[in-house]
C-alpha positions in Angstrom: 4.9 -11.1 -10.9 2.6 -14.1 -11.1 3.6 -15.2 -7.6 3.0 -11.7 -6.2 -0.5 -11.5 -7.9 -1.3 -14.8 -6.3 -0.5 -13.3 -2.9 -3.0 -10.5 -3.6 -5.7 -12.9 -4.7 -5.2 -15.1 -1.7 -5.6 -12.1 0.7 -8.6 -10.9 -1.3 -10.2 -14.3 -1.2 -9.7 -14.5 2.6 -11.4 -11.2 3.2 -13.7 -10.7 0.2 -17.0 -11.9 1.6 -16.8 -9.9 4.8 -15.7 -6.8 3.0 -18.5 -7.1 0.5 -21.1 -7.7 3.2 -20.0 -4.7 5.2 -19.8 -2.5 2.1 -23.2 -3.5 0.8 -24.7 -3.0 4.2 -23.7 0.6 4.1 -24.0 1.5 0.4 -25.8 -1.3 -1.5 -23.7 -0.4 -4.6 -22.2 -3.3 -6.5 -20.4 -1.1 -9.1 -18.7 1.0 -6.4 -17.6 -2.1 -4.6 -16.2 -3.6 -7.9 -14.3 -0.3 -8.5 -12.9 -0.5 -4.9 -11.6 -4.0 -5.5 -10.1 -3.1 -8.8 -8.3 -0.1 -7.4 -7.0 -2.1 -4.5 -5.3 -4.4 -7.0 -3.8 -1.3 -8.8 -2.3 0.0 -5.6 -1.0 -3.5 -4.7 0.6 -3.7 -8.2 2.2 -0.3 -7.8 3.6 -1.1 -4.3 7.4 -1.3 -4.4 9.2 -4.6 -3.9 10.9 -3.5 -0.6 7.5 -2.6 0.8 5.9 -5.9 -0.3 8.8 -7.8 1.2 8.2 -5.9 4.5 4.5 -6.7 4.3 5.3 -10.4 4.0 7.8 -10.3 6.8 5.3 -8.6 9.1 2.5 -10.8 7.9 4.6 -13.8 9.0 5.0 -12.3 12.5 1.7 -10.4 13.2 2.8 -9.6 16.7 6.0 -7.8 15.6 4.8 -4.5 17.1 3.8 -6.0 20.4 7.3 -6.6 21.6 9.5 -4.3 23.8 11.7 -2.9 21.0 9.6 0.0 19.7 10.1 3.5 21.1 8.4 6.4 19.4 9.1 10.1 18.9 6.7 12.6 17.5 7.7 16.0 15.9 6.7 18.6 13.4 9.1 18.3 10.5 9.8 22.1 10.2 10.4 22.4 14.0 12.6 19.4 14.1 14.7 19.6 11.0 13.2 22.1 8.6 12.4 19.7 5.8 12.0 16.0 5.1 15.5 16.0 3.7 16.6 17.6 7.0 14.9 14.8 9.0 16.8 12.2 6.9 20.0 13.9 8.0 19.0 13.7 11.6 18.3 9.9 11.6 21.6 9.3 13.4 20.4 11.5 16.3 17.1 9.7 16.3 18.9 6.3 16.6 21.0 7.8 19.4 17.7 8.4 21.3 17.0 4.7 20.9 14.0 5.8 18.8 12.8 3.4 16.0 9.4 4.9 15.3 8.9 8.5 14.2 5.6 10.2 14.0 5.8 13.0 11.4 3.1 15.5 12.4 0.8 16.7 9.6 2.8 17.5 6.5 0.2 17.3 3.7 -0.7 20.5 1.8 -2.9 22.9 3.8 -3.7 26.7 3.5 -1.1 28.5 5.5 -3.4 30.8 7.4 -6.2 28.3 8.0 -4.4 25.0 8.6 -5.2 24.1 12.2 -1.7 22.9 12.6 -1.9 20.8 9.4 -5.3 19.2 10.1 -7.1 21.1 7.4 -5.9 19.2 4.3 -6.3 20.7 0.9 -4.5 18.0 -1.0 -4.0 14.4 0.3 -1.4 13.7 -2.4 0.9 16.7 -2.0 3.4 17.7 0.7 3.5 21.3 2.0 6.0 23.1 -0.4 8.3 24.2 2.4 8.7 20.7 3.8 9.5 18.9 0.5 7.7 16.6 -1.9 6.2 13.2 -2.2 9.5 12.0 -3.6 11.2 13.3 -0.5 8.8 11.3 1.6 9.5 8.1 -0.3 13.2 8.7 0.1 12.9 9.4 3.8 10.8 6.3 4.5 13.2 4.1 2.6 16.1 5.6 4.6 14.2 4.9 7.8 13.5 1.3 6.8 17.2 0.8 6.2 17.7 1.7 9.9 14.7 -0.3 11.1 12.7 2.9 11.9 9.0 2.9 11.3 7.3 6.0 10.0 3.9 7.3 11.2 1.7 10.0 9.7 -1.7 11.6 10.3 -4.6 10.7 8.0 -7.3 13.3 8.5 -10.5 11.3 7.7 -13.2 13.4 9.1 -12.9 16.6 7.1 -11.1 18.5 4.3 -10.0 22.0 4.1 -12.4 24.4 2.4 -9.6 24.8 -0.1 -9.7 21.2 -1.1 -10.7 20.6 -4.8 -14.0 18.9 -3.7 -14.9 21.8 -1.4 -14.2 24.4 -4.1 -16.5 22.6 -6.5 -19.1 22.1 -3.8 -19.0 25.8 -3.0 -19.5 26.6 -6.7 -22.8 24.6 -6.6 -21.8 21.2 -8.0 -24.4 18.8 -6.6 -22.0 15.9 -7.0 -19.4 17.5 -4.7 -22.0 19.1 -2.4 -23.1 15.5 -1.7 -19.6 14.7 -0.4 -20.2 17.1 2.5 -23.2 18.1 4.6 -24.9 21.1 2.8 -28.2 22.6 3.8 -30.2 25.5 2.3 -31.5 26.8 5.6 -30.9 26.2 9.3 -33.9 23.8 9.9 -31.8 20.6 9.9 -28.6 22.1 11.3 -30.6 23.4 14.2 -31.8 19.8 14.8 -28.2 18.6 14.8 -27.2 21.3 17.3 -29.7 20.0 19.8 -27.8 16.7 20.3 -24.3 17.3 19.0 -21.7 18.6 21.5 -19.3 21.4 20.4 -15.7 20.6 20.0 -14.4 24.1 20.5 -17.2 26.0 22.2 -15.2 29.2 22.7 -13.0 29.4 19.6 -15.3 27.8 17.1 -18.9 27.5 18.5 -21.5 25.5 16.8 -21.2 22.6 14.3 -22.2 24.5 11.1 -21.0 27.4 9.1 -23.0 29.7 6.8 -21.5 30.2 3.4 -22.9 33.5 2.0 -21.5 33.0 -1.5 -22.9 29.4 -1.7 -26.2 30.3 0.1 -25.9 27.1 2.2 -24.8 25.9 5.6 -22.1 23.3 5.8 -21.2 21.0 8.7 -17.9 22.1 10.4 -17.5 20.1 13.6 -14.0 21.5 14.3 -13.3 24.9 12.6 -15.3 26.8 10.0 -12.6 26.1 7.3 -12.7 22.3 8.0 -15.7 20.8 6.2 -17.0 17.4 7.5 -17.0 14.6 4.9 -20.2 12.6 4.3 -19.3 9.0 4.5 -22.9 8.0 3.6 -21.7 8.7 0.1 -19.7 5.7 -1.2 -17.6 8.0 -3.4 -16.2 9.6 -0.3 -15.2 6.3 1.3 -13.7 5.0 -1.9 -11.7 8.1 -2.7 -10.4 8.4 0.9 -9.3 4.8 0.8 -7.4 5.5 -2.4 -5.7 8.4 -0.7 -4.9 6.1 2.2 -3.4 3.4 -0.1 -1.5 6.1 -2.0 0.2 7.3 1.2 0.9 3.7 2.3 2.7 3.1 -0.9 5.0 6.0 0.0 6.4 3.8 2.7 4.2 4.8 5.7 4.2 2.1 8.3 1.6 3.5 10.8 -1.4 5.6 9.8 -2.9 7.7 12.6 -6.7 8.0 12.0 -7.4 11.5 13.2 -10.7 12.2 15.0 -12.0 8.8 13.9 -15.1 8.7 16.3 -16.6 11.6 14.4 -16.6 10.2 10.8 -20.2 8.9 10.7 -23.1 11.4 11.2 -26.7 10.8 12.0 -29.5 13.2 13.0 -30.7 13.0 16.6 -27.4 11.6 17.9 -24.2 13.0 19.2 -22.5 12.1 16.0 -19.7 10.4 17.9 -18.9 6.7 18.2 -21.8 5.5 16.2 -21.9 1.8 15.2 -21.2 2.6 11.5 -17.9 4.2 12.5 -16.8 0.8 13.4 -18.0 -0.6 10.1 -15.9 2.0 8.3 -12.8 1.3 10.4 -13.2 -2.5 10.0 -13.4 -2.1 6.2 -10.3 0.0 6.3 -8.5 -2.7 8.3 -9.5 -5.3 5.8 -8.4 -3.1 2.9 -5.0 -2.6 4.5 -4.6 -6.4 5.2 -5.3 -7.1 1.5 -3.1 -4.4 -0.1 -0.5 -3.5 2.6 -0.6 -5.8 5.6 2.6 -4.3 7.0 0.8 -1.1 7.7 -0.7 -0.5 11.2 -3.8 1.6 12.0 -3.5 3.9 15.0 -6.8 5.3 16.3 -7.0 8.8 17.8 -9.9 8.4 20.2 -9.9 11.1 22.8 -12.8 9.7 24.9 -13.4 8.1 28.2 -12.0 4.5 28.5 -15.3 2.7 27.9 -15.6 4.5 24.5 -12.0 3.9 23.5 -11.5 0.2 23.7 -14.3 -0.7 21.1 -12.0 0.8 18.5 -9.8 -2.3 18.8 -12.7 -4.3 17.5 -12.7 -7.9 18.5 -10.0 -10.6 18.3 -12.0 -12.2 15.4 -12.7 -8.9 13.7 -10.0 -6.4 14.6 -10.2 -2.7 13.8 -7.3 -0.5 15.0 -4.0 -2.1 15.8 -3.2 0.5 18.4 -4.9 3.3 20.3 -3.7 6.3 22.3 -3.8 5.9 26.1 -5.3 9.3 26.5 -7.1 9.1 29.9 -4.0 7.6 31.6 -2.0 10.5 30.3 -4.4 13.0 31.9 -4.7 11.0 35.1 -0.9 10.9 35.3 -0.7 14.7 35.5 -3.7 14.7 38.0 -1.5 12.4 40.1 1.4 14.8 39.9 -0.8 17.6 41.1 -2.5 15.7 43.9 0.4 13.5 45.0 -2.2 10.7 45.2 -1.9 7.6 43.1 -5.3 6.0 43.9 -7.1 7.1 40.8 -4.2 6.2 38.6 -3.9 2.8 40.2 -7.6 2.2 39.7 -7.3 3.0 36.0 -4.2 0.9 35.5 -6.0 -2.0 37.2 -8.8 -1.7 34.6 -6.3 -1.6 31.7 -4.6 -4.7 33.0 -7.8 -6.7 32.7 -8.1 -5.9 28.9 -7.1 -8.5 26.4 -3.3 -8.6 25.9 -3.9 -8.1 22.1 -4.9 -4.5 22.9 -1.9 -2.2 22.3 -1.8 1.3 23.7 0.5 4.1 22.8 1.6 5.7 26.1 2.9 9.3 26.4 3.3 12.1 28.8 2.9 15.0 26.3 2.1 15.4 22.6 1.3 18.1 20.1 -2.1 18.7 21.7 -3.4 20.2 24.9 -4.3 18.2 28.0 -8.1 17.9 28.5 -9.0 16.9 32.0 -11.2 13.9 31.1 -10.9 12.1 34.4 -13.1 9.6 36.3 -15.0 12.2 38.2 -17.3 9.6 39.7 -14.4 8.1 41.5 -13.0 11.5 42.5 -16.4 12.6 43.9 -16.2 9.8 46.4 -13.0 11.5 47.7 -14.8 14.9 47.8 -13.4 16.2 44.6 -16.1 17.9 42.5 -15.5 18.2 38.7 -15.5 21.9 38.2 -13.4 22.8 41.3 -11.0 20.0 40.6 -10.4 21.1 37.0 -9.8 24.6 38.3 -7.3 23.2 40.8 -5.4 21.2 38.1 -5.2 24.2 35.8 -4.1 26.5 38.7 -1.5 23.9 39.8 0.1 23.7 36.3 -0.1 27.4 35.8 2.0 27.6 39.0 -0.7 29.2 41.1 -1.7 26.4 43.6 -0.4 23.3 45.4 3.1 24.6 45.8 3.6 24.0 42.1 6.7 24.7 40.1 4.9 24.1 36.8 4.6 26.6 34.0 2.2 26.7 31.0 -0.9 28.2 29.6 -4.6 27.5 29.3 -6.2 26.6 26.0 -9.9 27.1 25.0 -10.9 28.4 28.4 -14.6 28.8 28.8 -15.5 31.3 31.5 -19.1 30.1 31.6 -18.5 26.4 32.3 -15.2 27.0 34.0 -13.7 24.4 31.7 -10.2 24.8 30.2 -7.4 22.6 28.8 -3.7 22.9 29.6 -0.6 23.4 27.4 3.0 23.0 28.3 6.0 20.8 27.7 6.9 17.9 30.1 10.0 19.7 31.3 8.1 23.0 32.1 5.3 21.1 33.8 7.9 19.3 36.0 9.5 22.6 37.1 12.6 22.7 34.9 11.6 26.1 33.3 11.0 27.8 36.7 14.2 26.4 38.3 16.3 27.5 35.3 14.8 31.0 35.3 15.5 31.3 39.0 18.9 29.6 38.8 17.8 27.4 41.7 20.1 24.3 41.5 18.2 22.4 44.3 14.8 23.0 42.6 16.4 21.9 39.2 17.5 18.6 40.7 14.0 18.0 42.0 12.4 18.9 38.7 14.8 16.6 36.8 14.0 13.7 39.2 10.2 14.2 38.5 10.8 14.4 34.8 12.9 11.1 34.8 10.5 9.4 37.2 7.5 10.1 35.0 9.3 8.7 31.9 10.4 5.6 33.9 6.7 5.1 35.0 5.5 5.6 31.3 8.0 2.9 30.1 6.6 0.5 32.7 3.1 0.7 31.2 2.0 -2.0 28.7 2.2 -0.8 25.1 4.5 1.4 23.2 6.1 4.5 24.8 6.2 7.7 22.7 8.1 10.8 23.6 7.6 14.3 22.2 10.6 15.7 20.4 12.6 17.9 22.9 11.5 15.9 25.9 14.7 13.8 25.7 16.7 16.9 26.6 14.2 18.7 28.8 13.1 21.4 26.4 10.9 24.0 28.0 8.0 26.1 26.8 8.5 28.4 23.8 6.6 31.7 24.1 7.7 33.1 20.8 4.5 31.9 19.1 2.8 35.0 20.6 4.8 37.1 18.1 3.4 35.2 15.1 -0.1 36.5 14.1 -1.0 33.1 12.6 -0.2 31.3 15.9 -0.8 33.9 18.6 -4.4 32.8 19.4 -3.5 29.2 19.8 -1.6 28.5 23.0 -0.9 24.9 22.0 2.1 26.4 20.1 3.8 26.9 23.5 4.8 23.3 23.4 5.4 23.1 19.7 8.6 25.2 19.6 11.5 24.5 17.3 14.1 21.9 18.4 16.9 23.5 20.3 19.8 21.8 18.6 22.3 24.0 20.4 21.1 22.6 23.7 21.1 19.0 22.3 24.9 19.3 22.1 24.9 19.1 25.9 23.3 15.6 25.9 26.6 13.8 26.6 27.7 16.2 29.4 26.4 14.7 32.6 26.6 17.9 34.6 24.0 19.7 32.3 20.2 19.5 32.4 20.1 18.1 28.9 22.8 15.5 29.8 21.1 14.3 33.0 17.8 13.7 31.3 19.2 12.3 28.0 21.5 9.8 29.8 18.8 8.7 32.3 16.2 8.1 29.5 18.8 6.3 27.4 19.4 3.9 30.3 15.7 3.4 30.9 15.2 2.7 27.2 18.0 0.2 27.1 16.6 -1.6 30.1 13.1 -1.8 28.6 14.4 -3.2 25.3 16.6 -5.8 27.1 14.2 -7.3 29.6 11.4 -9.7 28.5 8.8 -8.6 31.0 8.4 -5.3 29.1 6.7 -6.9 26.2 3.1 -5.9 25.8 1.7 -9.4 26.5 3.5 -9.9 29.9 1.4 -10.3 33.0 1.0 -6.9 34.6 -0.5 -5.7 37.8 -0.4 -3.0 40.5 0.3 -3.7 44.2 -0.7 -1.9 47.3 2.1 0.2 48.9 0.1 1.5 51.8 1.2 5.0 50.8 -1.1 7.1 48.6 1.9 8.8 47.0 3.7 5.6 45.8 2.6 3.6 42.8 3.8 0.0 42.4 3.6 -1.8 39.0 4.6 -5.4 38.5 5.5 -7.2 35.3 6.2 -10.9 34.8 7.1 -13.1 31.8 8.8 -16.5 31.6 10.5 -16.6 35.0 11.5 -12.9 35.1 9.7 -10.4 37.3 10.2 -6.7 37.5 8.7 -4.4 40.1 8.5 -0.6 39.5 8.1 1.8 42.4 7.3 5.4 41.7 7.1 8.2 44.2 4.7 10.9 43.0 5.4 13.3 45.9 8.4 15.5 46.6 8.9 13.9 50.0 11.0 10.9 50.9 8.9 7.8 51.4 9.4 4.3 52.9 7.3 1.4 51.7 7.2 -2.3 52.9 6.4 -5.5 51.1 6.4 -8.0 54.0 5.0 -10.8 51.9 8.0 -10.8 49.5 11.3 -11.6 51.1 13.2 -12.4 47.9 16.4 -10.7 46.6 16.0 -8.1 43.8 18.5 -6.4 41.6 18.2 -2.6 41.1 18.4 -2.3 37.3 19.6 1.2 37.4 22.6 0.5 39.8 22.9 -3.3 39.7 22.9 -3.3 43.5 21.1 -6.2 45.4 18.3 -5.5 47.8 15.1 -6.8 49.4 11.6 -5.3 49.5 11.1 -5.5 53.3 11.9 -1.8 53.5 12.3 0.4 50.4 13.3 4.1 50.8 12.2 6.2 47.9 13.5 9.8 47.6 11.1 12.5 46.6 10.1 11.9 43.0 12.3 8.8 43.0 11.8 5.4 41.5 13.1 1.9 41.3 13.2 -0.8 38.6 13.7 -4.0 40.6 14.3 -7.4 39.0 13.8 -10.8 40.4 14.6 -14.1 38.7 12.0 -16.8 39.5 12.9 -20.4 38.9 10.1 -22.1 37.1 9.0 -25.4 38.7 
């Protein structure tokens, strides 16, 4: 015990001065800082031996998550396996998918009818009754660790449900708890905020404040009226939320997804996004985790343009998030599918390749959320694509109305005034698998499967950690049954949140089925990625010119091994030439030898080509 305490004190000593300086800069409150340090020790002391051992192992290898072994899968517990105990029973399936990082979508207690998919938390220390208990969570994470599987969860920092204990007391008039939110007696100050703060959901939840008739006050609600924004200017809010964070970390969580992190600090006469003190809060959270539970990673959800995303990594000397979502690249990928033009995607990847190799992105094709078309419209305008008309084209394409598209899906939060809308659908449906299956068109199905597999191959080629959405490994299509549920019918995002089709997953070993073709192809890609050194995050990475606007080339190099990825984003066969490279390459999918002087790519085809380079 004494030895373990010395470990805590050593970590605290290393970070104490910076943590105190940052804390006092925000709060100027010695007693609250002392309480925070005391509680940090309590959570460290309560941390189980297996988790402390894991902390020390990861502390000794701080780049453990930057290798090429991690592959993620995200899912809703009820949709995937019913309960946490059900997920534990499915761990063998998860390992068959080569997955060793599972993201459990929101599972903390929320009001059933006003939950926003689990993001309106009413109790940060309780699990939704139908999913299990905190004991079940601990048991699941332990079972995952036995199989070397990391577990990720959402930590909703920006707001609580109106049913949270704090919110109930605030609503009843308790000044102490009202100060934990943003309460105003009249609309004078809220109206000032509204002048500068954008709306998150202008059609479904307009405005940033909600009037509470029973309380006689306005309360800030950036997202939905039942989600009350927390006031991080109050040190009690920061301290208590950190205690919640450490409580959950002690349940065996490895990766904590910081939901809506750019919003957590509010100031009048600003947009209340990405303010400097947000970074102070995140940096303090990183320090706290490095003192108490250094094996835990922080994953930032920053759905912003690239220049506003990368600051959340912090600096090499003062890091903040360990990982961030590669949101813009995801949206640009689907833009590339719709336009058959890789130029914008290549430009964006070139920018990413210039970033420090310490920066780790999570790459994905689809997730639980909609696709917002946050593209580089400045670059697109140079090619004659105006923002409003191009967004309409993209939505029309993926609805199946334009561009000879085979996609299927639905719009989300469409605004008829601005013409803006987001898009919802599974990877498979957006690739045409749903349409081909409905029409029983075998040729169209083969083309749709090629597109689906090519996109995954391209995603695995990006630097960072690839994450698939549950069901994508078997080509699961849109689920329209949500329309029959009154609690979900108004939210089209549920179209891609359907239950796992376990009966279809039984086909994954049958190579003549849709499920088998996709599952086996992804399995091979995953095995290649994990076995080849150039796929580590810190490898040299670049794009190369193919002289064809439909074909993307990505190169990766590390320690004498070079891999070239070629990806055809059009349905037409293409031929590309690399006259400057006359070496012999191995096709990693077929093991056949070839050169790059003339490469024939079928429609929606790809190549992984490896070349061994002798070091001088």
